[in-house]
C-alpha positions in Angstrom: 23.5 -48.2 -36.6 19.9 -48.7 -37.0 20.1 -50.8 -33.7 21.3 -48.0 -31.7 18.5 -45.7 -33.0 16.3 -48.0 -31.9 17.7 -48.0 -28.5 17.9 -44.4 -28.6 14.5 -43.8 -29.3 13.3 -46.5 -26.5 15.2 -44.8 -24.2 13.7 -41.5 -24.9 10.4 -42.8 -24.9 10.8 -44.6 -21.6 12.4 -41.4 -20.1 9.3 -39.4 -21.3 7.3 -42.1 -19.6 9.0 -41.5 -16.1 8.8 -38.1 -16.6 5.0 -38.1 -17.2 4.6 -40.9 -14.3 6.5 -38.6 -11.9 4.5 -35.6 -12.9 1.3 -37.5 -12.2 2.4 -38.8 -9.0 3.3 -35.5 -7.9 0.1 -33.9 -8.9 -2.0 -36.6 -7.0 0.2 -36.4 -4.0 -0.9 -32.6 -3.9 -4.3 -33.7 -4.4 -4.0 -35.9 -1.3 -2.8 -33.4 0.8 -5.8 -31.0 0.3 -8.6 -31.7 2.3 -12.2 -30.4 1.7 -14.5 -30.3 4.3 -18.2 -28.7 4.2 -18.5 -26.2 7.0 -21.9 -24.7 6.0 -23.9 -22.9 3.5 -24.6 -19.2 2.2 -27.5 -17.8 4.3 -27.4 -14.2 3.1 -25.5 -12.2 0.3 -25.5 -8.4 0.5 -24.0 -5.8 -2.0 -23.5 -1.9 -0.9 -23.4 0.3 -4.1 -22.6 3.4 -1.9 -20.4 3.1 0.9 -22.4 3.6 3.9 -25.6 3.2 2.6 -28.2 0.7 2.7 -27.4 -2.9 1.3 -28.8 -4.7 -1.4 -29.9 -8.3 -0.3 -28.9 -10.5 -3.4 -29.9 -14.2 -4.4 -26.7 -14.5 -6.3 -23.6 -12.5 -7.2 -20.8 -12.2 -9.4 -17.5 -13.0 -7.5 -15.0 -10.6 -8.9 -11.4 -9.9 -7.9 -12.6 -6.3 -6.3 -15.8 -7.8 -4.6 -19.4 -8.6 -5.6 -21.3 -7.9 -9.0 -24.9 -8.0 -9.5 -26.0 -6.6 -12.9 -24.8 -3.0 -13.3 -24.0 -2.5 -9.8 -20.9 -3.1 -8.0 -20.0 -3.2 -4.5 -18.8 0.1 -2.9 -18.1 1.9 -6.4 -20.0 4.9 -5.1 -18.3 7.4 -2.4 -19.7 10.3 -0.3 -16.8 13.0 0.0 -16.6 16.1 1.8 -15.4 19.7 0.1 -11.9 18.7 0.8 -12.6 15.0 -0.9 -11.8 13.0 2.2 -14.4 10.3 2.3 -17.7 10.5 4.6 -19.1 7.3 6.3 -22.1 6.5 8.7 -19.2 6.9 11.3 -19.7 10.7 10.9 -23.0 10.7 9.6 -25.2 7.9 10.7 -28.3 9.0 9.0 -26.4 7.5 5.5 -27.4 3.8 6.3 -31.3 5.3 5.8 -30.4 5.8 2.1 -31.6 3.2 -0.3 -29.8 2.6 -3.6 -31.7 0.7 -6.6 -30.3 0.4 -10.3 -32.8 0.2 -13.6 -32.3 0.9 -17.1 -28.9 2.6 -16.6 -29.8 4.7 -13.9 -28.6 4.6 -10.2 -31.6 5.4 -7.7 -31.0 6.7 -4.5 -34.1 7.7 -2.0 -34.6 8.3 1.6 -37.3 9.1 4.2 -38.8 12.9 3.3 -36.7 13.1 -0.1 -37.8 12.6 -3.8 -36.0 9.9 -5.5 -32.9 11.0 -7.6 -32.1 9.1 -10.6 -27.9 9.4 -11.6 -26.9 7.8 -14.8 -24.5 4.9 -14.4 -22.6 6.1 -17.2 -21.6 9.8 -16.2 -20.6 12.4 -19.0 -17.1 12.6 -19.8 -17.2 16.5 -18.7 -18.0 15.6 -15.0 -14.7 16.1 -13.2 -12.5 13.4 -11.8 -11.5 13.9 -8.2 -8.4 12.7 -6.2 -10.5 11.0 -3.1 -9.1 10.0 0.3 -10.2 6.8 2.0 -8.4 6.3 5.1 -5.8 8.5 4.1 -4.9 6.6 0.8 -5.8 8.1 -2.4 -8.5 6.8 -5.1 -10.3 8.5 -8.2 -13.8 9.1 -8.6 -15.8 10.9 -11.1 -18.2 13.8 -9.8 -21.9 12.7 -10.0 -23.1 16.2 -10.4 -24.1 18.9 -8.4 -28.0 17.6 -8.3 -26.7 14.4 -6.4 -24.5 17.0 -4.3 -27.4 18.7 -3.2 -29.9 15.8 -2.4 -27.1 14.3 -0.2 -26.1 17.6 1.7 -29.9 18.4 2.3 -30.9 14.7 3.6 -27.7 14.6 6.0 -28.7 18.6 7.0 -24.9 19.2 6.6 -23.5 22.8 6.9 -20.9 21.9 4.3 -21.4 20.3 0.7 -21.1 16.9 0.3 -20.4 15.3 -3.1 -21.1 11.7 -4.8 -18.4 10.1 -6.7 -18.3 7.0 -8.5 -15.4 4.7 -9.3 -14.8 3.4 -13.0 -13.1 0.5 -13.9 -10.4 2.4 -15.7 -9.4 4.2 -12.6 -6.2 3.2 -10.7 -7.4 0.8 -7.6 -6.6 1.5 -4.1 -4.0 -1.0 -2.2 -4.9 -1.3 1.4 -1.5 -2.9 2.0 -0.7 0.8 3.0 -3.3 0.3 5.8 -2.4 -3.2 7.1 0.9 -5.2 6.1 -1.2 -8.5 5.8 -2.5 -7.2 2.3 0.0 -7.4 -0.6 1.0 -5.3 -3.5 -1.9 -7.5 -5.4 -4.8 -6.6 -3.2 -6.6 -4.0 -5.2 -10.1 -2.3 -3.9 -12.1 0.6 -5.1 -13.7 2.4 -1.9 -14.6 -0.8 0.7 -12.5 -0.1 3.9 -10.1 -2.8 3.4 -10.9 -6.3 1.4 -13.2 -6.6 -1.6 -15.2 -8.9 0.8 -16.4 -9.5 4.3 -17.4 -13.0 5.6 -19.4 -13.4 8.7 -21.7 -16.5 10.4 -25.1 -16.4 11.4 -23.8 -17.8 14.5 -21.4 -15.4 15.8 -24.5 -12.8 15.4 -26.4 -15.4 17.4 -23.6 -15.9 20.1 -23.2 -11.9 20.4 -27.1 -11.3 20.5 -27.2 -14.0 23.6 -24.9 -11.3 25.6 -26.7 -8.0 24.6 -30.1 -6.8 26.3 -31.0 -5.2 22.8 -30.4 -7.7 19.9 -29.1 -6.3 17.0 -29.4 -7.2 13.1 -26.7 -8.6 10.5 -27.1 -5.1 9.1 -24.9 -3.6 11.9 -22.0 -5.4 10.5 -22.5 -5.0 6.8 -20.9 -8.0 5.5 -21.3 -9.4 1.9 -21.5 -13.3 2.7 -23.1 -14.6 5.4 -22.7 -18.4 6.2 -25.2 -20.7 8.3 -24.8 -24.1 9.7 -21.7 -23.6 11.7 -20.4 -22.9 15.3 -20.1 -19.4 16.6 -16.8 -18.0 15.2 -15.8 -21.0 13.1 -15.3 -18.3 10.2 -11.7 -17.3 12.1 -10.0 -20.9 11.6 -11.2 -20.5 7.8 -7.8 -20.0 6.0 -9.2 -21.2 2.8 -12.6 -21.9 1.4 -14.5 -23.0 -1.2 -18.1 -22.1 -2.4 -19.8 -24.2 -4.6 -18.1 -25.6 -7.4 -15.8 -22.7 -8.5 -15.5 -19.9 -6.0 -12.0 -19.6 -3.9 -11.5 -17.1 -1.2 -8.5 -16.8 1.1 -8.5 -15.4 4.6 -6.6 -12.3 5.0 -7.4 -10.9 8.5 -10.4 -10.6 11.0 -12.6 -7.4 10.8 -11.6 -4.9 13.6 -14.8 -3.2 14.8 -15.5 0.3 15.3 -18.3 2.6 16.2 -20.2 2.1 12.9 -21.4 -1.2 14.3 -23.5 1.1 17.0 -25.5 3.0 14.3 -29.1 1.4 14.1 -29.7 0.4 10.6 -33.2 0.9 11.1 -33.4 4.5 12.3 -29.8 5.8 11.7 -29.1 6.9 15.3 -25.7 6.3 16.9 -25.3 5.2 20.4 -21.6 4.9 20.7 -21.8 1.9 23.1 -23.4 -1.3 22.1 -22.5 -3.9 20.5 -19.2 -2.4 21.0 -18.7 -2.4 24.5 -19.8 -6.3 24.6 -17.7 -7.5 22.0 -14.8 -6.1 23.6 -15.5 -8.1 26.8 -14.7 -11.2 24.8 -13.6 -10.2 21.2 -10.4 -8.6 21.7 -7.3 -10.0 19.7 -4.5 -12.1 21.2 -1.5 -10.0 23.4 0.5 -10.5 20.3 -1.6 -8.8 18.0 -2.5 -5.8 20.4 0.0 -3.4 18.1 -2.1 -3.8 15.1 -6.0 -4.2 16.4 -5.4 -2.1 19.7 -8.6 -1.9 21.6 -11.0 -2.9 18.9 -13.2 -6.2 18.9 -12.4 -8.6 15.9 -15.8 -9.8 14.4 -16.0 -11.3 11.1 -13.1 -12.0 8.4 -11.8 -10.2 5.4 -10.9 -12.4 2.4 -9.5 -12.1 -0.7 -10.9 -13.7 -4.0 -8.5 -16.5 -5.2 -10.9 -17.8 -8.0 -13.8 -15.8 -9.7 -17.1 -17.0 -10.4 -21.0 -16.7 -9.5 -22.1 -17.4 -6.0 -25.7 -17.6 -4.8 -27.9 -18.1 -1.5 -27.9 -22.2 -0.6 -24.3 -22.7 -2.0 -22.2 -25.0 0.3 -19.1 -23.5 2.0 -16.1 -25.6 2.1 -12.9 -25.3 4.4 -10.0 -26.1 2.2 -6.7 -27.3 4.4 -3.4 -28.6 2.9 
């Protein structure tokens, strides 16, 4: 009996060892199939606290599920809405791009040419109303920032109707962009961005476009969060999965379809309705198979989702991951 027991123990031990070897082999074989290649580095980072207002250039930012965060500011967590609570952007009010947003000591400060600065508390009073707003037809919540903010924005934009500023709070339900484009999933959640939590673009793509334009434009015409240098023009179109630095992982969702917002001059707030849109249409339209999805919108930059969170900074290497 003792001999049988020893044999049984030996067999169990060998079986366990075999399983461990098999798991290790499987893990190693998967790692061998994953190829990592450096494709560039981060040259610029931008966070846009108020949708369609001026972006804030950053040296570093925290990459969260819902986008970039720096200190007390999160990307596109404030929104201008009309009286019917439908969102307003620089497509309708081009001068929005002239509104500068800063943050200090618990206050969001907005300023613009010809206007006094206005401070808005980051933690709004609970008595302030919560509205159901609409961004591209989909409902998302927002807490009203008060009458003073409403009058300030309405006055600067010279609107005949009252505009209001609302803030997204972390406990509120996020918007699902799957309702707008089927390339998204039920797990994709955003506050007020158009679609993805992050938009990525390369310096080389902008340079390529500018070589075709009579009047050069800046990266701000395209409002990206992450700008990559050191790659070929439109190389970002092929990056299905990327890693930034040692930790952050991003996954491509879809190219960014461009609209008249790109024709707003970020320095003057004047919209020309033509360039760079017409030039982009001459060579950046989608393949025939995707015409029904993108129609006449040229594609420029890539929407990505966050697979693994962490800190990113200017100068971080960018790697393409292939399997």
